[in-house]
PDB file of N, CA, C, O and CB in Angstrom:
ATOM      1  N   UNK A   1      -8.719   0.292 -10.490  1.00  0.00           N
ATOM      2  CA  UNK A   1      -7.447   0.558  -9.810  1.00  0.00           C
ATOM      3  C   UNK A   1      -7.477   0.498  -8.291  1.00  0.00           C
ATOM      4  O   UNK A   1      -6.502   0.148  -7.626  1.00  0.00           O
ATOM      5  CB  UNK A   1      -6.968   1.879 -10.205  1.00  0.00           C
ATOM      6  N   UNK A   2      -8.683   0.868  -7.762  1.00  0.00           N
ATOM      7  CA  UNK A   2      -8.823   0.773  -6.342  1.00  0.00           C
ATOM      8  C   UNK A   2      -8.535  -0.567  -5.763  1.00  0.00           C
ATOM      9  O   UNK A   2      -7.962  -0.662  -4.678  1.00  0.00           O
ATOM     10  CB  UNK A   2     -10.135   1.157  -5.974  1.00  0.00           C
ATOM     11  N   UNK A   3      -8.930  -1.652  -6.480  1.00  0.00           N
ATOM     12  CA  UNK A   3      -8.556  -3.032  -5.944  1.00  0.00           C
ATOM     13  C   UNK A   3      -6.967  -3.248  -5.941  1.00  0.00           C
ATOM     14  O   UNK A   3      -6.393  -3.913  -5.079  1.00  0.00           O
ATOM     15  CB  UNK A   3      -9.268  -4.195  -6.872  1.00  0.00           C
ATOM     16  N   UNK A   4      -6.385  -2.666  -6.909  1.00  0.00           N
ATOM     17  CA  UNK A   4      -4.825  -2.916  -6.928  1.00  0.00           C
ATOM     18  C   UNK A   4      -4.339  -2.058  -5.711  1.00  0.00           C
ATOM     19  O   UNK A   4      -3.452  -2.525  -4.996  1.00  0.00           O
ATOM     20  CB  UNK A   4      -4.034  -2.409  -8.447  1.00  0.00           C
ATOM     21  N   UNK A   5      -4.832  -0.926  -5.461  1.00  0.00           N
ATOM     22  CA  UNK A   5      -4.406  -0.129  -4.331  1.00  0.00           C
ATOM     23  C   UNK A   5      -4.540  -0.886  -2.935  1.00  0.00           C
ATOM     24  O   UNK A   5      -3.629  -0.971  -2.112  1.00  0.00           O
ATOM     25  CB  UNK A   5      -5.239   1.168  -4.319  1.00  0.00           C
ATOM     26  N   UNK A   6      -5.886  -1.450  -2.789  1.00  0.00           N
ATOM     27  CA  UNK A   6      -6.183  -2.143  -1.469  1.00  0.00           C
ATOM     28  C   UNK A   6      -5.219  -3.440  -1.435  1.00  0.00           C
ATOM     29  O   UNK A   6      -4.728  -3.823  -0.372  1.00  0.00           O
ATOM     30  CB  UNK A   6      -7.857  -2.582  -1.351  1.00  0.00           C
ATOM     31  N   UNK A   7      -5.003  -4.024  -2.538  1.00  0.00           N
ATOM     32  CA  UNK A   7      -4.110  -5.369  -2.491  1.00  0.00           C
ATOM     33  C   UNK A   7      -2.893  -5.007  -2.043  1.00  0.00           C
ATOM     34  O   UNK A   7      -2.363  -5.701  -1.176  1.00  0.00           O
ATOM     35  CB  UNK A   7      -3.901  -6.130  -3.849  1.00  0.00           C
ATOM     36  N   UNK A   8      -2.267  -3.912  -2.530  1.00  0.00           N
ATOM     37  CA  UNK A   8      -0.884  -3.623  -2.331  1.00  0.00           C
ATOM     38  C   UNK A   8      -0.550  -2.587  -1.032  1.00  0.00           C
ATOM     39  O   UNK A   8       0.515  -2.577  -0.415  1.00  0.00           O
ATOM     40  CB  UNK A   8      -0.378  -3.011  -3.698  1.00  0.00           C
ATOM     41  N   UNK A   9      -1.504  -1.879  -0.817  1.00  0.00           N
ATOM     42  CA  UNK A   9      -1.155  -0.715   0.250  1.00  0.00           C
ATOM     43  C   UNK A   9      -2.088  -0.764   1.391  1.00  0.00           C
ATOM     44  O   UNK A   9      -1.655  -0.374   2.475  1.00  0.00           O
ATOM     45  CB  UNK A   9      -1.256   0.785  -0.384  1.00  0.00           C
ATOM     46  N   UNK A  10      -3.370  -1.207   1.307  1.00  0.00           N
ATOM     47  CA  UNK A  10      -4.341  -1.092   2.307  1.00  0.00           C
ATOM     48  C   UNK A  10      -3.962  -1.671   3.740  1.00  0.00           C
ATOM     49  O   UNK A  10      -4.338  -1.114   4.772  1.00  0.00           O
ATOM     50  CB  UNK A  10      -5.530  -1.746   1.798  1.00  0.00           C
ATOM     51  N   UNK A  11      -3.289  -2.681   3.732  1.00  0.00           N
ATOM     52  CA  UNK A  11      -2.804  -3.322   4.939  1.00  0.00           C
ATOM     53  C   UNK A  11      -1.397  -2.992   5.314  1.00  0.00           C
ATOM     54  O   UNK A  11      -0.822  -3.739   6.105  1.00  0.00           O
ATOM     55  CB  UNK A  11      -2.917  -4.748   4.805  1.00  0.00           C
ATOM     56  N   UNK A  12      -0.786  -1.948   4.824  1.00  0.00           N
ATOM     57  CA  UNK A  12       0.513  -1.589   5.064  1.00  0.00           C
ATOM     58  C   UNK A  12       0.653  -0.973   6.358  1.00  0.00           C
ATOM     59  O   UNK A  12      -0.024   0.004   6.678  1.00  0.00           O
ATOM     60  CB  UNK A  12       0.990  -0.759   4.065  1.00  0.00           C
ATOM     61  N   UNK A  13       1.581  -1.552   7.178  1.00  0.00           N
ATOM     62  CA  UNK A  13       1.797  -1.066   8.518  1.00  0.00           C
ATOM     63  C   UNK A  13       3.397  -0.958   8.780  1.00  0.00           C
ATOM     64  O   UNK A  13       4.185  -1.869   8.527  1.00  0.00           O
ATOM     65  CB  UNK A  13       1.063  -2.064   9.577  1.00  0.00           C
ATOM     66  N   UNK A  14       3.729   0.236   9.298  1.00  0.00           N
ATOM     67  CA  UNK A  14       5.152   0.501   9.718  1.00  0.00           C
ATOM     68  C   UNK A  14       5.159   0.788  11.134  1.00  0.00           C
ATOM     69  O   UNK A  14       4.172   1.283  11.677  1.00  0.00           O
ATOM     70  CB  UNK A  14       5.806   1.668   8.955  1.00  0.00           C
ATOM     71  N   UNK A  15       6.396   0.458  11.867  1.00  0.00           N
ATOM     72  CA  UNK A  15       6.382   0.893  13.236  1.00  0.00           C
ATOM     73  C   UNK A  15       6.184   2.342  13.535  1.00  0.00           C
ATOM     74  O   UNK A  15       5.789   2.725  14.636  1.00  0.00           O
ATOM     75  CB  UNK A  15       7.562   0.512  13.813  1.00  0.00           C
ATOM     76  N   UNK A  16       6.461   3.141  12.549  1.00  0.00           N
ATOM     77  CA  UNK A  16       6.235   4.490  12.626  1.00  0.00           C
ATOM     78  C   UNK A  16       5.021   4.884  11.806  1.00  0.00           C
ATOM     79  O   UNK A  16       5.010   4.639  10.600  1.00  0.00           O
ATOM     80  CB  UNK A  16       7.426   5.205  12.210  1.00  0.00           C
ATOM     81  N   UNK A  17       3.962   5.505  12.421  1.00  0.00           N
ATOM     82  CA  UNK A  17       2.815   5.922  11.798  1.00  0.00           C
ATOM     83  C   UNK A  17       2.937   6.867  10.583  1.00  0.00           C
ATOM     84  O   UNK A  17       2.208   6.824   9.592  1.00  0.00           O
ATOM     85  CB  UNK A  17       2.050   6.505  12.764  1.00  0.00           C
ATOM     86  N   UNK A  18       4.041   7.797  10.810  1.00  0.00           N
ATOM     87  CA  UNK A  18       4.370   8.697   9.659  1.00  0.00           C
ATOM     88  C   UNK A  18       4.713   7.973   8.394  1.00  0.00           C
ATOM     89  O   UNK A  18       4.358   8.407   7.299  1.00  0.00           O
ATOM     90  CB  UNK A  18       5.520   9.586  10.008  1.00  0.00           C
ATOM     91  N   UNK A  19       5.409   6.863   8.543  1.00  0.00           N
ATOM     92  CA  UNK A  19       5.941   5.965   7.333  1.00  0.00           C
ATOM     93  C   UNK A  19       4.651   5.258   6.835  1.00  0.00           C
ATOM     94  O   UNK A  19       4.516   5.116   5.619  1.00  0.00           O
ATOM     95  CB  UNK A  19       7.178   4.774   7.809  1.00  0.00           C
ATOM     96  N   UNK A  20       3.817   4.863   7.575  1.00  0.00           N
ATOM     97  CA  UNK A  20       2.539   4.106   7.166  1.00  0.00           C
ATOM     98  C   UNK A  20       1.749   5.230   6.396  1.00  0.00           C
ATOM     99  O   UNK A  20       1.334   4.992   5.262  1.00  0.00           O
ATOM    100  CB  UNK A  20       1.633   3.453   8.535  1.00  0.00           C
ATOM    101  N   UNK A  21       1.538   6.436   6.985  1.00  0.00           N
ATOM    102  CA  UNK A  21       0.814   7.494   6.204  1.00  0.00           C
ATOM    103  C   UNK A  21       1.453   7.806   4.912  1.00  0.00           C
ATOM    104  O   UNK A  21       0.765   7.905   3.896  1.00  0.00           O
ATOM    105  CB  UNK A  21       0.712   8.762   6.984  1.00  0.00           C
ATOM    106  N   UNK A  22       2.798   7.976   4.895  1.00  0.00           N
ATOM    107  CA  UNK A  22       3.454   8.167   3.625  1.00  0.00           C
ATOM    108  C   UNK A  22       3.278   7.016   2.472  1.00  0.00           C
ATOM    109  O   UNK A  22       3.022   7.264   1.293  1.00  0.00           O
ATOM    110  CB  UNK A  22       4.902   8.327   3.947  1.00  0.00           C
ATOM    111  N   UNK A  23       3.434   5.904   2.948  1.00  0.00           N
ATOM    112  CA  UNK A  23       3.267   4.783   2.100  1.00  0.00           C
ATOM    113  C   UNK A  23       1.837   4.766   1.438  1.00  0.00           C
ATOM    114  O   UNK A  23       1.659   4.502   0.249  1.00  0.00           O
ATOM    115  CB  UNK A  23       3.520   3.513   2.910  1.00  0.00           C
ATOM    116  N   UNK A  24       0.861   5.068   2.309  1.00  0.00           N
ATOM    117  CA  UNK A  24      -0.465   5.035   1.768  1.00  0.00           C
ATOM    118  C   UNK A  24      -0.865   6.054   0.868  1.00  0.00           C
ATOM    119  O   UNK A  24      -1.654   5.840  -0.053  1.00  0.00           O
ATOM    120  CB  UNK A  24      -1.341   5.034   2.744  1.00  0.00           C
ATOM    121  N   UNK A  25      -0.259   7.346   1.143  1.00  0.00           N
ATOM    122  CA  UNK A  25      -0.269   8.374   0.373  1.00  0.00           C
ATOM    123  C   UNK A  25       0.312   8.234  -1.055  1.00  0.00           C
ATOM    124  O   UNK A  25      -0.241   8.607  -2.089  1.00  0.00           O
ATOM    125  CB  UNK A  25       0.329   9.304   1.054  1.00  0.00           C
ATOM    126  N   UNK A  26       1.499   7.644  -0.943  1.00  0.00           N
ATOM    127  CA  UNK A  26       2.208   7.435  -2.275  1.00  0.00           C
ATOM    128  C   UNK A  26       1.515   6.373  -3.011  1.00  0.00           C
ATOM    129  O   UNK A  26       1.335   6.509  -4.221  1.00  0.00           O
ATOM    130  CB  UNK A  26       3.720   7.048  -2.111  1.00  0.00           C
ATOM    131  N   UNK A  27       1.119   5.349  -2.402  1.00  0.00           N
ATOM    132  CA  UNK A  27       0.315   4.191  -3.124  1.00  0.00           C
ATOM    133  C   UNK A  27      -0.934   4.745  -3.921  1.00  0.00           C
ATOM    134  O   UNK A  27      -1.180   4.463  -5.094  1.00  0.00           O
ATOM    135  CB  UNK A  27      -0.236   3.082  -2.000  1.00  0.00           C
ATOM    136  N   UNK A  28      -1.646   5.532  -3.153  1.00  0.00           N
ATOM    137  CA  UNK A  28      -2.968   6.156  -3.662  1.00  0.00           C
ATOM    138  C   UNK A  28      -2.598   7.011  -4.777  1.00  0.00           C
ATOM    139  O   UNK A  28      -3.318   6.932  -5.773  1.00  0.00           O
ATOM    140  CB  UNK A  28      -3.767   7.016  -2.555  1.00  0.00           C
ATOM    141  N   UNK A  29      -1.557   7.859  -4.803  1.00  0.00           N
ATOM    142  CA  UNK A  29      -1.392   8.705  -5.726  1.00  0.00           C
ATOM    143  C   UNK A  29      -0.872   7.949  -7.056  1.00  0.00           C
ATOM    144  O   UNK A  29      -1.213   8.351  -8.168  1.00  0.00           O
ATOM    145  CB  UNK A  29      -0.518   9.746  -5.203  1.00  0.00           C
ATOM    146  N   UNK A  30      -0.083   6.906  -6.893  1.00  0.00           N
ATOM    147  CA  UNK A  30       0.392   6.117  -7.929  1.00  0.00           C
ATOM    148  C   UNK A  30      -0.887   5.403  -8.613  1.00  0.00           C
ATOM    149  O   UNK A  30      -1.026   5.341  -9.835  1.00  0.00           O
ATOM    150  CB  UNK A  30       1.470   5.092  -7.362  1.00  0.00           C
ATOM    151  N   UNK A  31      -1.743   4.909  -7.742  1.00  0.00           N
ATOM    152  CA  UNK A  31      -2.855   4.308  -8.204  1.00  0.00           C
ATOM    153  C   UNK A  31      -3.710   5.228  -9.212  1.00  0.00           C
ATOM    154  O   UNK A  31      -4.049   4.939 -10.359  1.00  0.00           O
ATOM    155  CB  UNK A  31      -3.624   3.893  -7.026  1.00  0.00           C
ATOM    156  N   UNK A  32      -3.970   6.389  -8.506  1.00  0.00           N
ATOM    157  CA  UNK A  32      -4.766   7.495  -9.350  1.00  0.00           C
ATOM    158  C   UNK A  32      -4.108   7.864 -10.659  1.00  0.00           C
ATOM    159  O   UNK A  32      -4.782   8.076 -11.667  1.00  0.00           O
ATOM    160  CB  UNK A  32      -4.911   8.853  -8.527  1.00  0.00           C
ATOM    161  N   UNK A  33      -2.786   7.941 -10.640  1.00  0.00           N
ATOM    162  CA  UNK A  33      -2.055   8.421 -11.868  1.00  0.00           C
ATOM    163  C   UNK A  33      -1.412   7.274 -12.564  1.00  0.00           C
ATOM    164  O   UNK A  33      -0.342   7.446 -13.147  1.00  0.00           O
ATOM    165  CB  UNK A  33      -0.973   9.477 -11.521  1.00  0.00           C
ATOM    166  N   UNK A  34      -1.969   6.176 -12.538  1.00  0.00           N
ATOM    167  CA  UNK A  34      -1.345   4.947 -13.033  1.00  0.00           C
ATOM    168  C   UNK A  34      -1.072   5.166 -14.567  1.00  0.00           C
ATOM    169  O   UNK A  34      -1.985   5.563 -15.292  1.00  0.00           O
ATOM    170  CB  UNK A  34      -2.301   3.651 -12.759  1.00  0.00           C
ATOM    171  N   UNK A  35       0.156   4.914 -15.050  1.00  0.00           N
ATOM    172  CA  UNK A  35       0.565   5.067 -16.410  1.00  0.00           C
ATOM    173  C   UNK A  35       1.216   6.293 -16.760  1.00  0.00           C
ATOM    174  O   UNK A  35       1.727   6.465 -17.867  1.00  0.00           O
ATOM    175  CB  UNK A  35      -0.494   4.922 -17.226  1.00  0.00           C
ATOM    176  N   UNK A  36       1.209   7.266 -15.722  1.00  0.00           N
ATOM    177  CA  UNK A  36       1.876   8.620 -15.902  1.00  0.00           C
ATOM    178  C   UNK A  36       3.312   8.630 -15.378  1.00  0.00           C
ATOM    179  O   UNK A  36       3.668   7.759 -14.584  1.00  0.00           O
ATOM    180  CB  UNK A  36       1.065   9.736 -15.159  1.00  0.00           C
ATOM    181  N   UNK A  37       4.056   9.479 -15.747  1.00  0.00           N
ATOM    182  CA  UNK A  37       5.313   9.641 -15.130  1.00  0.00           C
ATOM    183  C   UNK A  37       5.071  10.187 -13.661  1.00  0.00           C
ATOM    184  O   UNK A  37       4.117  10.916 -13.386  1.00  0.00           O
ATOM    185  CB  UNK A  37       6.217  10.600 -15.996  1.00  0.00           C
ATOM    186  N   UNK A  38       6.024   9.767 -12.741  1.00  0.00           N
ATOM    187  CA  UNK A  38       6.131  10.206 -11.351  1.00  0.00           C
ATOM    188  C   UNK A  38       5.998  11.640 -11.301  1.00  0.00           C
ATOM    189  O   UNK A  38       5.159  12.134 -10.547  1.00  0.00           O
ATOM    190  CB  UNK A  38       7.413   9.791 -10.713  1.00  0.00           C
ATOM    191  N   UNK A  39       6.817  12.441 -12.105  1.00  0.00           N
ATOM    192  CA  UNK A  39       6.834  13.777 -12.088  1.00  0.00           C
ATOM    193  C   UNK A  39       5.529  14.503 -12.501  1.00  0.00           C
ATOM    194  O   UNK A  39       5.350  15.702 -12.290  1.00  0.00           O
ATOM    195  CB  UNK A  39       7.877  14.152 -12.879  1.00  0.00           C
ATOM    196  N   UNK A  40       4.601  13.661 -13.123  1.00  0.00           N
ATOM    197  CA  UNK A  40       3.224  14.109 -13.336  1.00  0.00           C
ATOM    198  C   UNK A  40       2.292  13.729 -12.248  1.00  0.00           C
ATOM    199  O   UNK A  40       1.294  14.423 -12.055  1.00  0.00           O
ATOM    200  CB  UNK A  40       2.709  13.580 -14.592  1.00  0.00           C
ATOM    201  N   UNK A  41       2.534  12.686 -11.524  1.00  0.00           N
ATOM    202  CA  UNK A  41       1.677  12.320 -10.446  1.00  0.00           C
ATOM    203  C   UNK A  41       1.988  13.093  -9.168  1.00  0.00           C
ATOM    204  O   UNK A  41       1.097  13.381  -8.369  1.00  0.00           O
ATOM    205  CB  UNK A  41       1.779  10.860 -10.206  1.00  0.00           C
ATOM    206  N   UNK A  42       3.183  13.402  -8.998  1.00  0.00           N
ATOM    207  CA  UNK A  42       3.550  14.316  -7.739  1.00  0.00           C
ATOM    208  C   UNK A  42       3.754  15.714  -8.324  1.00  0.00           C
ATOM    209  O   UNK A  42       4.614  15.989  -9.160  1.00  0.00           O
ATOM    210  CB  UNK A  42       4.984  13.804  -6.898  1.00  0.00           C
ATOM    211  N   UNK A  43       2.864  16.575  -7.790  1.00  0.00           N
ATOM    212  CA  UNK A  43       2.819  17.956  -8.311  1.00  0.00           C
ATOM    213  C   UNK A  43       3.988  18.923  -7.898  1.00  0.00           C
ATOM    214  O   UNK A  43       4.289  19.928  -8.542  1.00  0.00           O
ATOM    215  CB  UNK A  43       1.534  18.564  -7.864  1.00  0.00           C
ATOM    216  N   UNK A  44       4.664  18.468  -6.657  1.00  0.00           N
ATOM    217  CA  UNK A  44       5.712  19.443  -6.211  1.00  0.00           C
ATOM    218  C   UNK A  44       7.043  18.619  -6.228  1.00  0.00           C
ATOM    219  O   UNK A  44       7.049  17.390  -6.152  1.00  0.00           O
ATOM    220  CB  UNK A  44       5.384  20.086  -4.688  1.00  0.00           C
ATOM    221  N   UNK A  45       8.038  19.299  -6.322  1.00  0.00           N
ATOM    222  CA  UNK A  45       9.345  18.760  -6.212  1.00  0.00           C
ATOM    223  C   UNK A  45       9.619  17.933  -4.914  1.00  0.00           C
ATOM    224  O   UNK A  45      10.228  16.864  -4.871  1.00  0.00           O
ATOM    225  CB  UNK A  45      10.295  19.872  -6.307  1.00  0.00           C
ATOM    226  N   UNK A  46       9.072  18.600  -3.878  1.00  0.00           N
ATOM    227  CA  UNK A  46       9.197  17.925  -2.647  1.00  0.00           C
ATOM    228  C   UNK A  46       8.492  16.504  -2.581  1.00  0.00           C
ATOM    229  O   UNK A  46       9.041  15.499  -2.130  1.00  0.00           O
ATOM    230  CB  UNK A  46       8.655  18.819  -1.604  1.00  0.00           C
ATOM    231  N   UNK A  47       7.183  16.558  -3.098  1.00  0.00           N
ATOM    232  CA  UNK A  47       6.517  15.178  -3.031  1.00  0.00           C
ATOM    233  C   UNK A  47       7.166  14.236  -3.886  1.00  0.00           C
ATOM    234  O   UNK A  47       7.203  13.051  -3.553  1.00  0.00           O
ATOM    235  CB  UNK A  47       5.065  15.210  -3.418  1.00  0.00           C
ATOM    236  N   UNK A  48       7.747  14.684  -5.088  1.00  0.00           N
ATOM    237  CA  UNK A  48       8.519  13.684  -6.013  1.00  0.00           C
ATOM    238  C   UNK A  48       9.697  13.206  -5.272  1.00  0.00           C
ATOM    239  O   UNK A  48       9.941  12.000  -5.228  1.00  0.00           O
ATOM    240  CB  UNK A  48       9.011  14.342  -7.410  1.00  0.00           C
ATOM    241  N   UNK A  49      10.503  14.147  -4.639  1.00  0.00           N
ATOM    242  CA  UNK A  49      11.689  13.665  -3.996  1.00  0.00           C
ATOM    243  C   UNK A  49      11.420  12.660  -2.865  1.00  0.00           C
ATOM    244  O   UNK A  49      12.155  11.687  -2.691  1.00  0.00           O
ATOM    245  CB  UNK A  49      12.451  14.817  -3.473  1.00  0.00           C
ATOM    246  N   UNK A  50      10.336  12.922  -2.092  1.00  0.00           N
ATOM    247  CA  UNK A  50      10.009  12.016  -0.873  1.00  0.00           C
ATOM    248  C   UNK A  50       9.484  10.761  -1.436  1.00  0.00           C
ATOM    249  O   UNK A  50       9.651   9.726  -0.790  1.00  0.00           O
ATOM    250  CB  UNK A  50       8.917  12.662   0.161  1.00  0.00           C
ATOM    251  N   UNK A  51       8.872  10.732  -2.556  1.00  0.00           N
ATOM    252  CA  UNK A  51       8.418   9.369  -3.049  1.00  0.00           C
ATOM    253  C   UNK A  51       9.596   8.562  -3.623  1.00  0.00           C
ATOM    254  O   UNK A  51       9.603   7.333  -3.551  1.00  0.00           O
ATOM    255  CB  UNK A  51       7.299   9.521  -4.168  1.00  0.00           C
ATOM    256  N   UNK A  52      10.621   9.285  -4.211  1.00  0.00           N
ATOM    257  CA  UNK A  52      11.714   8.525  -4.517  1.00  0.00           C
ATOM    258  C   UNK A  52      12.639   7.982  -3.400  1.00  0.00           C
ATOM    259  O   UNK A  52      13.213   6.896  -3.479  1.00  0.00           O
ATOM    260  CB  UNK A  52      12.426   9.263  -5.359  1.00  0.00           C
ATOM    261  N   UNK A  53      12.743   8.914  -2.254  1.00  0.00           N
ATOM    262  CA  UNK A  53      13.408   8.552  -1.015  1.00  0.00           C
ATOM    263  C   UNK A  53      12.910   7.319  -0.333  1.00  0.00           C
ATOM    264  O   UNK A  53      13.631   6.510   0.250  1.00  0.00           O
ATOM    265  CB  UNK A  53      13.308   9.637  -0.097  1.00  0.00           C
ATOM    266  N   UNK A  54      11.389   7.237  -0.480  1.00  0.00           N
ATOM    267  CA  UNK A  54      10.797   6.218   0.167  1.00  0.00           C
ATOM    268  C   UNK A  54      11.025   4.759  -0.482  1.00  0.00           C
ATOM    269  O   UNK A  54      10.913   3.693   0.125  1.00  0.00           O
ATOM    270  CB  UNK A  54       9.402   6.566   0.247  1.00  0.00           C
ATOM    271  N   UNK A  55      11.335   4.910  -1.709  1.00  0.00           N
ATOM    272  CA  UNK A  55      11.438   3.523  -2.592  1.00  0.00           C
ATOM    273  C   UNK A  55      12.685   2.957  -2.206  1.00  0.00           C
ATOM    274  O   UNK A  55      13.706   3.622  -2.034  1.00  0.00           O
ATOM    275  CB  UNK A  55      11.426   3.705  -4.276  1.00  0.00           C
ATOM    276  N   UNK A  56      12.587   1.604  -2.058  1.00  0.00           N
ATOM    277  CA  UNK A  56      13.811   0.846  -1.677  1.00  0.00           C
ATOM    278  C   UNK A  56      14.899   0.706  -2.884  1.00  0.00           C
ATOM    279  O   UNK A  56      15.969   0.113  -2.748  1.00  0.00           O
ATOM    280  CB  UNK A  56      13.354  -0.611  -1.188  1.00  0.00           C
ATOM    281  N   UNK A  57      14.493   1.302  -4.011  1.00  0.00           N
ATOM    282  CA  UNK A  57      15.591   1.096  -5.084  1.00  0.00           C
ATOM    283  C   UNK A  57      16.678   2.107  -4.877  1.00  0.00           C
ATOM    284  O   UNK A  57      16.398   3.213  -4.416  1.00  0.00           O
ATOM    285  CB  UNK A  57      15.020   1.244  -6.583  1.00  0.00           C
ATOM    286  N   UNK A  58      17.910   1.776  -5.197  1.00  0.00           N
ATOM    287  CA  UNK A  58      19.028   2.704  -5.145  1.00  0.00           C
ATOM    288  C   UNK A  58      19.121   3.500  -6.353  1.00  0.00           C
ATOM    289  O   UNK A  58      18.435   3.253  -7.345  1.00  0.00           O
ATOM    290  CB  UNK A  58      20.290   2.011  -4.931  1.00  0.00           C
ATOM    291  N   UNK A  59      19.926   4.416  -6.292  1.00  0.00           N
ATOM    292  CA  UNK A  59      20.341   5.212  -7.447  1.00  0.00           C
ATOM    293  C   UNK A  59      20.734   4.325  -8.697  1.00  0.00           C
ATOM    294  O   UNK A  59      21.357   3.284  -8.490  1.00  0.00           O
ATOM    295  CB  UNK A  59      21.541   6.107  -7.031  1.00  0.00           C
ATOM    296  N   UNK A  60      20.412   4.676  -9.926  1.00  0.00           N
ATOM    297  CA  UNK A  60      20.901   3.899 -11.094  1.00  0.00           C
ATOM    298  C   UNK A  60      21.883   4.735 -11.787  1.00  0.00           C
ATOM    299  O   UNK A  60      21.685   5.934 -11.987  1.00  0.00           O
ATOM    300  CB  UNK A  60      19.765   3.475 -12.066  1.00  0.00           C
ATOM    301  N   UNK A  61      22.980   4.093 -12.168  1.00  0.00           N
ATOM    302  CA  UNK A  61      24.195   4.819 -12.865  1.00  0.00           C
ATOM    303  C   UNK A  61      23.943   4.332 -14.382  1.00  0.00           C
ATOM    304  O   UNK A  61      23.667   3.168 -14.674  1.00  0.00           O
ATOM    305  CB  UNK A  61      25.860   4.317 -12.202  1.00  0.00           C
ATOM    306  N   UNK A  62      24.073   5.357 -15.279  1.00  0.00           N
ATOM    307  CA  UNK A  62      24.054   4.931 -16.629  1.00  0.00           C
ATOM    308  C   UNK A  62      25.502   4.608 -17.147  1.00  0.00           C
ATOM    309  O   UNK A  62      26.403   5.438 -17.023  1.00  0.00           O
ATOM    310  CB  UNK A  62      23.385   6.007 -17.480  1.00  0.00           C
ATOM    311  N   UNK A  63      25.696   3.422 -17.712  1.00  0.00           N
ATOM    312  CA  UNK A  63      26.958   3.080 -18.334  1.00  0.00           C
ATOM    313  C   UNK A  63      26.970   3.387 -19.755  1.00  0.00           C
ATOM    314  O   UNK A  63      26.089   2.947 -20.493  1.00  0.00           O
ATOM    315  CB  UNK A  63      27.273   1.679 -18.149  1.00  0.00           C
ATOM    316  N   UNK A  64      27.955   4.145 -20.197  1.00  0.00           N
ATOM    317  CA  UNK A  64      28.049   4.700 -21.473  1.00  0.00           C
ATOM    318  C   UNK A  64      29.227   4.045 -22.159  1.00  0.00           C
ATOM    319  O   UNK A  64      29.527   4.363 -23.310  1.00  0.00           O
ATOM    320  CB  UNK A  64      28.175   6.209 -21.410  1.00  0.00           C
TER     321      UNK A  64
END
């Protein structure tokens, strides 16, 4: 999985170093916990929330 992490995140650069650091941290955590639910990968509610906020995906609505 380390190769996947390097391929997708190792050269990640944002204009704000904090965003770069967050992206690398999220990418490494997902790589280490590959196949697990995000709630299992990110141990605290804050980490989980920040990983969702970082994602470019919008909220999904269920149509019933």
